[in-house]
N, CA and C of each residue as an Amber inpcrd file, in Angstrom:
protein
   471
   0.8250000  -1.1980000   0.0000000   0.0000000   0.0000000   0.0000000
   0.8700000   1.2640000   0.0000000   1.8860000   1.2730000   0.8930000
   2.7700000   2.4370000   0.9580000   3.5050000   2.6330000  -0.3600000
   3.9140000   1.5260000  -0.9870000   4.6290000   1.6280000  -2.2570000
   3.7260000   2.2040000  -3.3450000   2.4560000   1.8000000  -3.3370000
   1.5120000   2.3010000  -4.3330000   1.3280000   3.8060000  -4.1850000
   1.1330000   4.2520000  -2.9560000   0.9440000   5.6810000  -2.7040000
   2.2090000   6.4480000  -3.0660000   3.3660000   5.9200000  -2.6800000
   4.6320000   6.5810000  -3.0150000   4.8190000   6.6800000  -4.5220000
   4.4920000   5.6040000  -5.2330000   4.6280000   5.6100000  -6.6930000
   3.6870000   6.6270000  -7.3190000   2.4640000   6.7150000  -6.7930000
   1.4920000   7.6730000  -7.3120000   1.9760000   9.1040000  -7.0950000
   2.4570000   9.4000000  -5.8980000   2.9560000  10.7440000  -5.6020000
   4.1460000  11.0750000  -6.4910000   5.0710000  10.1280000  -6.6340000
   6.2270000  10.3480000  -7.4930000   5.7920000  10.5640000  -8.9380000
   4.8420000   9.7830000  -9.3880000   4.3490000   9.9090000 -10.7600000
   3.7130000  11.2560000 -11.0150000   2.9020000  11.7160000 -10.0910000
   2.2560000  13.0150000 -10.2650000   3.2630000  14.1510000 -10.1910000
   4.2660000  14.0230000  -9.3260000   5.2690000  15.0820000  -9.2540000
   6.0820000  15.1350000 -10.5380000   6.2960000  14.0060000 -11.1710000
   6.9970000  13.9960000 -12.4600000   6.1620000  14.6920000 -13.5200000
   4.8670000  14.4420000 -13.5050000   3.9750000  15.0750000 -14.4880000
   4.0460000  16.5870000 -14.3750000   4.0250000  17.0900000 -13.1530000
   3.9750000  18.5330000 -12.9720000   5.2390000  19.2170000 -13.4650000
   6.3340000  18.4980000 -13.5110000   7.5800000  19.1110000 -13.9520000
   7.5340000  19.5050000 -15.4250000   6.6340000  18.8980000 -16.2050000
   6.6030000  19.1450000 -17.6390000   5.5040000  20.1130000 -18.0710000
   4.5430000  20.3760000 -17.2250000   3.4160000  21.2260000 -17.6080000
   3.8390000  22.6900000 -17.5640000   3.8880000  23.3230000 -18.7070000
   4.3170000  24.7180000 -18.7940000   3.0990000  25.6320000 -18.7760000
   2.9400000  26.3570000 -17.6960000   1.8370000  27.3060000 -17.5600000
   2.4420000  28.6790000 -17.3040000   1.9950000  29.6640000 -18.0740000
   2.4810000  31.0280000 -17.8680000   1.3110000  31.9300000 -17.5070000
   1.6160000  32.9860000 -16.7790000   0.5930000  33.9410000 -16.3680000
   1.1030000  35.3500000 -16.6700000   0.1780000  36.2100000 -17.1110000
   0.5330000  37.5960000 -17.4240000  -0.6210000  38.5130000 -17.0330000
  -0.3620000  39.8050000 -17.0840000  -1.3930000  40.8230000 -16.8190000
  -2.1080000  40.5860000 -15.4910000  -1.3480000  40.3200000 -14.4480000
  -1.8890000  40.0050000 -13.1220000  -2.2550000  41.3120000 -12.4000000
  -3.5540000  41.4840000 -12.1030000  -4.0600000  42.7410000 -11.5480000
  -5.0880000  42.4680000 -10.4500000  -5.0330000  43.2680000  -9.3910000
  -6.0500000  43.2590000  -8.3390000  -6.7980000  44.5830000  -8.4310000
  -8.1260000  44.5130000  -8.3760000  -8.9360000  45.7450000  -8.3930000
  -8.8850000  46.3850000  -7.0020000  -8.6390000  47.6910000  -6.9740000
  -8.7140000  48.4100000  -5.7050000 -10.1700000  48.3680000  -5.2430000
 -10.4380000  47.8550000  -4.0300000 -11.8340000  47.7490000  -3.5920000
 -12.4380000  49.1100000  -3.2590000 -13.7540000  49.1400000  -3.2940000
 -14.4700000  50.3530000  -2.8870000 -14.2070000  50.5950000  -1.4000000
 -14.2110000  51.8570000  -0.9750000 -14.0100000  52.1390000   0.4490000
 -15.0140000  51.3610000   1.3050000 -14.5170000  50.7330000   2.3640000
 -15.3730000  49.9750000   3.2710000 -15.6190000  48.5370000   2.8540000
 -15.2360000  48.1630000   1.6450000 -15.4520000  46.7930000   1.1690000
 -14.3140000  45.8860000   1.6360000 -14.6560000  44.6460000   1.9910000
 -13.6300000  43.6850000   2.4080000 -13.4320000  42.5850000   1.3670000
 -13.7860000  42.8920000   0.1070000 -13.5830000  41.9260000  -0.9790000
 -13.2340000  42.6680000  -2.2590000 -12.5910000  41.9280000  -3.1690000
 -12.2200000  42.5030000  -4.4610000 -11.9440000  41.3830000  -5.4510000
 -11.5590000  41.7580000  -6.6730000 -11.2980000  40.7760000  -7.7200000
  -9.8320000  40.7270000  -8.1220000  -9.4150000  39.5360000  -8.5520000
  -8.0780000  39.2930000  -9.0840000  -8.2420000  38.8330000 -10.5230000
  -7.4820000  39.4300000 -11.4290000  -7.6060000  39.1420000 -12.8580000
  -6.2280000  38.8590000 -13.4470000  -6.1760000  38.0030000 -14.4550000
  -4.9210000  37.6830000 -15.1350000  -5.2230000  36.8540000 -16.3720000
  -4.1960000  36.6410000 -17.1780000  -4.2920000  35.7540000 -18.3370000
  -3.3740000  34.5700000 -18.0780000  -3.9020000  33.3590000 -18.2540000
  -3.1180000  32.1440000 -18.0210000  -3.0970000  31.3160000 -19.3070000
  -1.9120000  30.7950000 -19.6410000  -1.7370000  30.0160000 -20.8650000
  -1.0460000  28.7020000 -20.5390000  -1.6050000  27.6160000 -21.0430000
  -1.0400000  26.2750000 -20.8680000  -0.3330000  25.8950000 -22.1540000
   0.9660000  25.6080000 -22.0530000   1.7780000  25.2900000 -23.2290000
   2.4950000  23.9580000 -23.0110000   1.8080000  22.8430000 -23.2580000
   2.4630000  21.5490000 -23.0590000   3.5480000  21.3250000 -24.1090000
   4.5410000  20.5420000 -23.7360000   5.5780000  20.1850000 -24.6990000
   5.4430000  18.7030000 -25.0370000   6.3570000  18.1770000 -25.8180000
   6.2820000  16.7760000 -26.2490000   6.3020000  15.8280000 -25.0570000
   7.0770000  16.1620000 -24.0130000   7.1260000  15.2960000 -22.8330000
   5.7810000  15.2770000 -22.1200000   5.1380000  16.4340000 -22.0140000
   3.8240000  16.5000000 -21.3740000   2.8260000  15.6570000 -22.1490000
   2.8030000  15.8100000 -23.4650000   1.8710000  15.0440000 -24.2960000
   2.0980000  13.5480000 -24.1570000   3.3580000  13.1220000 -24.0600000
   3.6480000  11.6920000 -23.9780000   3.2360000  11.0900000 -22.6420000
   3.0510000  11.9200000 -21.6060000   2.6610000  11.4130000 -20.2900000
   1.1960000  11.0010000 -20.2320000   0.3960000  11.5040000 -21.1460000
  -1.0460000  11.2240000 -21.1500000  -1.6460000  11.4710000 -19.7600000
  -1.6090000  12.7090000 -19.3770000  -2.1260000  13.0980000 -18.0670000
  -3.5590000  12.6180000 -17.9010000  -3.9580000  12.2720000 -16.6660000
  -5.2850000  11.7010000 -16.4370000  -6.4450000  12.6600000 -16.6730000
  -6.1640000  13.9470000 -16.7690000  -7.2150000  14.9490000 -16.9930000
  -6.5540000  16.1790000 -17.5930000  -7.3410000  17.0590000 -18.2030000
  -6.7550000  18.2880000 -18.7430000  -6.2290000  19.1780000 -17.6160000
  -5.2810000  20.0350000 -17.9440000  -4.8010000  21.0130000 -16.9670000
  -5.9660000  21.9420000 -16.6420000  -6.0270000  22.4110000 -15.4040000
  -7.1160000  23.2890000 -14.9830000  -6.6390000  24.2250000 -13.8890000
  -7.2570000  25.3890000 -13.8390000  -7.0260000  26.3680000 -12.7840000
  -8.0730000  26.1350000 -11.7060000  -7.6270000  25.9730000 -10.4590000
  -8.5390000  25.7380000  -9.3420000  -8.6510000  26.9310000  -8.4020000
  -7.8210000  27.9380000  -8.5940000  -7.8920000  29.1100000  -7.7400000
  -6.5520000  29.8000000  -7.6530000  -6.4340000  30.6830000  -6.6660000
  -5.1980000  31.4320000  -6.4560000  -5.1090000  31.8580000  -4.9980000
  -3.8930000  32.1060000  -4.5720000  -3.6260000  32.5500000  -3.2100000
  -2.9510000  33.9120000  -3.2440000  -3.4220000  34.8050000  -2.3830000
  -2.7560000  36.0920000  -2.1560000  -2.6290000  36.2010000  -0.6390000
  -1.6730000  35.4560000  -0.0810000  -1.5730000  35.3040000   1.3720000
  -1.4040000  36.6060000   2.1300000  -0.7730000  37.6020000   1.5260000
  -0.5740000  38.8650000   2.2370000  -1.8640000  39.6830000   2.3430000
  -2.8890000  39.3110000   1.5560000  -4.1640000  40.0360000   1.5940000
  -5.3080000  39.2390000   2.1970000  -5.3440000  37.9280000   1.9360000
  -6.4850000  37.1290000   2.3730000  -6.1340000  35.6530000   2.4280000
  -6.9010000  34.9030000   3.1930000  -6.7370000  33.4450000   3.2110000
  -7.9600000  32.7720000   2.5870000  -8.8690000  33.5670000   1.9980000
 -10.0970000  33.0080000   1.4360000 -10.3450000  33.5620000   0.0370000
 -10.2810000  32.6810000  -0.9530000 -10.5400000  33.0670000  -2.3400000
 -11.4880000  32.0630000  -2.9870000 -12.1520000  32.4860000  -4.0460000
 -13.0340000  31.6070000  -4.8240000 -12.9210000  31.9740000  -6.2990000
 -13.0460000  30.9650000  -7.1670000 -13.1840000  31.2090000  -8.6040000
 -14.6370000  31.5640000  -8.8720000 -14.8620000  32.5880000  -9.6750000
 -16.2280000  33.0080000 -10.0120000 -16.3660000  33.2230000 -11.5090000
 -17.6010000  33.1420000 -11.9720000 -17.9450000  33.5310000 -13.3300000
 -19.1410000  34.4620000 -13.2430000 -19.3450000  35.2380000 -14.2650000
 -20.5090000  36.1220000 -14.3210000 -21.5410000  35.5000000 -15.2450000
 -22.7950000  35.5190000 -14.8060000 -23.8860000  35.0100000 -15.6330000
 -24.8700000  36.1400000 -15.8960000 -25.5770000  36.0480000 -17.0120000
 -26.6060000  37.0250000 -17.3750000 -27.9310000  36.2760000 -17.4430000
 -28.8210000  36.5640000 -16.4980000 -30.1310000  35.9200000 -16.4680000
 -31.1950000  37.0070000 -16.4240000 -32.0730000  37.0090000 -17.4090000
 -33.1560000  37.9970000 -17.4890000 -32.6350000  39.4310000 -17.3680000
 -31.5180000  39.7010000 -18.0290000 -30.9610000  41.0450000 -18.0380000
 -30.2170000  41.4380000 -16.7760000 -30.0350000  40.4980000 -15.8560000
 -29.3520000  40.7920000 -14.5990000 -28.0390000  40.0060000 -14.5420000
 -26.9490000  40.7140000 -14.2300000 -25.6630000  40.0350000 -14.0610000
 -25.5510000  39.5180000 -12.6360000 -25.0380000  38.2910000 -12.5010000
 -24.8440000  37.7030000 -11.1800000 -23.5480000  36.9050000 -11.1710000
 -22.8880000  36.8900000 -10.0120000 -21.6850000  36.0800000  -9.8610000
 -22.0760000  34.6870000  -9.4130000 -21.3260000  33.7120000  -9.9030000
 -21.5630000  32.3260000  -9.5190000 -20.2110000  31.6660000  -9.2750000
 -20.1040000  30.9500000  -8.1650000 -18.8690000  30.2270000  -7.8560000
 -18.7240000  29.0450000  -8.8080000 -17.4830000  28.8010000  -9.2700000
 -17.2080000  27.6570000 -10.1370000 -16.0300000  26.8690000  -9.5560000
 -15.9950000  25.5470000  -9.7760000 -14.9390000  24.7320000  -9.1680000
 -13.5860000  24.8270000  -9.8660000 -13.5950000  25.0980000 -11.1700000
 -12.3420000  25.1400000 -11.9220000 -12.5520000  25.8220000 -13.2640000
 -11.4380000  26.1630000 -13.9000000 -11.4610000  26.6900000 -15.2640000
 -10.5130000  25.8150000 -16.0780000 -11.0440000  25.0340000 -17.0220000
 -10.1780000  24.1790000 -17.8430000  -9.2220000  25.0240000 -18.6880000
  -8.0080000  24.5340000 -18.8510000  -7.0080000  25.2070000 -19.6760000
  -6.7210000  24.3450000 -20.8920000  -6.9790000  24.8930000 -22.0660000
  -6.7130000  24.1730000 -23.3080000  -5.3320000  24.5710000 -23.8130000
  -4.5770000  23.6130000 -24.3500000  -3.2460000  23.9280000 -24.8550000
  -3.2680000  25.0720000 -25.8730000  -2.3520000  26.0080000 -25.6620000
  -2.1340000  27.1290000 -26.5840000  -3.3220000  28.0880000 -26.7160000
  -4.2890000  28.0410000 -25.8090000  -5.4370000  28.9520000 -25.8340000
  -5.4350000  29.7690000 -24.5420000  -4.9160000  30.9890000 -24.5640000
  -4.9000000  31.8040000 -23.3510000  -6.3130000  31.9800000 -22.7840000
  -6.4060000  31.9120000 -21.4650000  -7.6740000  32.1230000 -20.7690000
  -7.5370000  33.4230000 -19.9880000  -8.4280000  34.3580000 -20.2880000
  -8.3780000  35.6700000 -19.6500000  -9.4060000  35.7430000 -18.5280000
  -8.9260000  35.9760000 -17.3150000  -9.8060000  36.2490000 -16.1880000
  -9.9040000  37.7610000 -16.1130000 -11.1420000  38.2900000 -16.2030000
 -11.3050000  39.7350000 -16.3380000 -12.6180000  40.1850000 -15.7060000
 -12.7460000  41.5010000 -15.4420000 -14.0070000  42.0220000 -14.9220000
 -15.1540000  41.6750000 -15.8750000 -16.2600000  41.2250000 -15.3210000
 -17.4190000  40.8570000 -16.1330000 -17.3650000  39.4390000 -16.6640000
 -16.3000000  38.7120000 -16.3590000 -16.1510000  37.3240000 -16.8090000
 -15.6280000  36.4660000 -15.6740000 -14.8770000  35.4400000 -16.0180000
 -14.2470000  34.6190000 -14.9810000 -13.2340000  35.4620000 -14.2160000
 -13.1280000  35.2240000 -12.9120000 -12.1880000  35.9590000 -12.0750000
 -12.0040000  35.2250000 -10.7540000 -11.0410000  35.6780000  -9.9660000
 -10.8350000  35.1560000  -8.6170000 -11.3150000  36.2230000  -7.6470000
 -12.2290000  35.8490000  -6.7550000 -12.6870000  36.7780000  -5.7160000
 -11.8040000  36.6150000  -4.4900000 -11.4000000  37.7430000  -3.9180000
 -10.6290000  37.7740000  -2.6820000 -11.5670000  38.2820000  -1.5910000
 -11.7990000  37.4680000  -0.5670000 -12.7360000  37.8090000   0.5070000
 -12.0020000  38.0870000   1.8180000 -12.6990000  38.7710000   2.7340000
 -12.1900000  39.0300000   4.0860000 -10.7680000  39.6030000   4.0430000
 -10.6190000  40.6850000   3.3010000  -9.2990000  41.2970000   3.1360000
  -8.6970000  41.6890000   4.4810000  -7.4270000  41.3810000   4.6620000
  -6.7080000  41.7280000   5.8870000  -6.4180000  43.2240000   5.9330000
  -6.2920000  43.8290000   4.7450000  -6.0750000  45.2750000   4.6190000
  -6.5920000  45.7000000   3.2620000  -6.7930000  46.9820000   3.0830000
  -7.2980000  47.4950000   1.8060000  -6.1340000  47.7240000   0.8490000
  -6.0960000  46.9840000  -0.2710000  -5.0400000  47.2290000  -1.2530000
  -5.2640000  48.5730000  -1.9520000  -4.1920000  49.3180000  -2.1310000
  -4.2440000  50.6600000  -2.7100000  -3.5940000  50.6350000  -4.0960000
  -4.1770000  51.3730000  -5.0390000  -3.6380000  51.4470000  -6.4040000
  -2.1400000  51.7300000  -6.3680000  -1.3940000  50.9530000  -7.1570000
   0.0550000  51.0950000  -7.2290000   0.8010000  50.0580000  -6.4120000
   0.1460000  49.4660000  -5.4060000   0.7990000  48.4240000  -4.6140000
   0.9080000  47.1360000  -5.4350000   1.8380000  46.2770000  -5.0350000
   2.0500000  44.9990000  -5.7170000   1.9970000  43.8780000  -4.6860000
   1.2770000  42.8030000  -5.0270000   1.1260000  41.6590000  -4.1340000
   1.4930000  40.3620000  -4.8510000   2.1970000  39.4410000  -4.1590000
   2.5270000  38.1490000  -4.7640000   1.3020000  37.2410000  -4.8190000
   1.1450000  36.5590000  -5.9600000   0.0090000  35.6570000  -6.2040000
   0.5620000  34.2910000  -6.5930000  -0.0680000  33.2350000  -6.0970000
   0.2780000  31.8720000  -6.5100000  -0.9790000  31.1890000  -7.0340000
  -0.8980000  30.6270000  -8.2400000  -2.0380000  29.9280000  -8.8400000
  -2.0940000  28.4850000  -8.3670000  -3.3110000  27.9420000  -8.2610000
  -3.5240000  26.5250000  -7.9390000  -3.9100000  25.8310000  -9.2310000
  -3.0830000  24.8860000  -9.6580000  -3.3150000  24.1750000 -10.9110000
  -3.3330000  22.6710000 -10.6680000  -3.9060000  21.9260000 -11.6100000
  -4.0150000  20.4770000 -11.4580000  -2.6540000  19.7950000 -11.4800000
  -1.8000000  20.1230000 -12.4400000  -0.5450000  19.4020000 -12.6010000
   0.6950000  20.2790000 -12.5700000   0.5880000  21.4940000 -13.0030000
   1.7650000  22.3660000 -13.0860000   2.2930000  22.6800000 -11.6920000
   3.6060000  22.8330000 -11.5920000   4.1720000  23.2400000 -10.3050000
   3.7830000  24.6870000 -10.0200000   4.3160000  25.2310000  -8.9570000
   3.9820000  26.5940000  -8.5620000   4.0890000  27.5640000  -9.7360000
   3.0320000  28.3020000  -9.9530000   3.0240000  29.3660000 -10.9520000
   2.6940000  30.6420000 -10.1930000   3.5740000  31.6140000 -10.2880000
   3.4180000  32.8360000  -9.5050000   3.4460000  34.0650000 -10.4030000
   2.8460000  35.1340000  -9.8930000   2.9270000  36.4300000 -10.5580000
   2.8460000  37.5090000  -9.4910000   3.1990000  38.7080000  -9.8570000
   3.0390000  39.8630000  -8.9810000   1.8770000  40.6750000  -9.5140000
   0.8640000  40.8720000  -8.6730000  -0.3430000  41.5870000  -9.0890000
  -0.2540000  43.0540000  -8.6970000  -0.4260000  43.9160000  -9.6800000
  -0.4710000  45.3630000  -9.4580000  -1.9090000  45.7420000  -9.1230000
  -2.0970000  46.5460000  -8.0960000  -3.4310000  47.0260000  -7.7440000
  -3.7640000  48.2070000  -8.6480000  -4.9510000  48.1450000  -9.2690000
  -5.4150000  49.2230000 -10.1490000  -6.8350000  49.6220000  -9.7640000
  -7.1770000  50.8700000 -10.0450000  -8.5310000  51.3560000  -9.7840000
  -9.4840000  50.7960000 -10.8380000 -10.7750000  50.8780000 -10.5650000
 -11.7780000  50.4440000 -11.5440000 -11.6380000  51.2280000 -12.8440000
 -11.3600000  52.5310000 -12.7390000 -11.1920000  53.3620000 -13.9390000
 -10.0000000  52.8830000 -14.7650000  -8.9010000  52.5330000 -14.1090000
  -7.7270000  52.0280000 -14.8300000  -8.0350000  50.6990000 -15.5170000
  -8.8030000  49.8430000 -14.8600000  -9.1770000  48.5590000 -15.4630000
 -10.0780000  48.7730000 -16.6710000 -11.0290000  49.7050000 -16.5690000
 -11.9040000  50.0040000 -17.7050000 -11.1030000  50.5460000 -18.8760000
 -10.1810000  51.4440000 -18.5870000  -9.3620000  52.0470000 -19.6350000
  -8.5040000  50.9810000 -20.3140000  -7.9250000  50.0750000 -19.5530000
  -7.0880000  49.0100000 -20.1220000  -7.9180000  48.0620000 -20.9720000
  -9.1650000  47.8190000 -20.5780000 -10.0350000  46.9080000 -21.3150000
 -10.5690000  47.4840000 -22.6070000 -10.5060000  48.8000000 -22.7650000
 -11.0590000  49.4260000 -23.9650000 -10.0400000  49.5480000 -25.0890000
  -8.8160000  49.1200000 -24.8600000  -7.7730000  49.2350000 -25.8990000
  -7.7730000  48.0380000 -26.7900000
């Protein structure tokens, strides 16, 4: 039994060494005054190589969430839905990552919610972020805090 578990752990750790995931445009929205929650946005790309393909991973690579330990210990993946003309947030368990297809987490779409903020992030500050993925090893980025106006302006280009 111990050998089986050890082999499984070793096998999965080998798989993660080959999964190439990159992240860019990592941004945290400056929350409204008095709010203890905000959004985290970024673009994530899964780029498997020949070794990854040959491993025949048991499932597709997926994003399960993110950690911003200096701001919060509670995060959730969310998506926005439109029902009868009303936008609503809905928690989702994961976001599948398709090879060579960047996935953009952005305002009004998929995003990471940061709850119970330990402090209010201010525009211009930078916070370390770590993504939770199915197979890839630690993937990190530095998130710049931006105002809602800055996010709108960046999205209109």
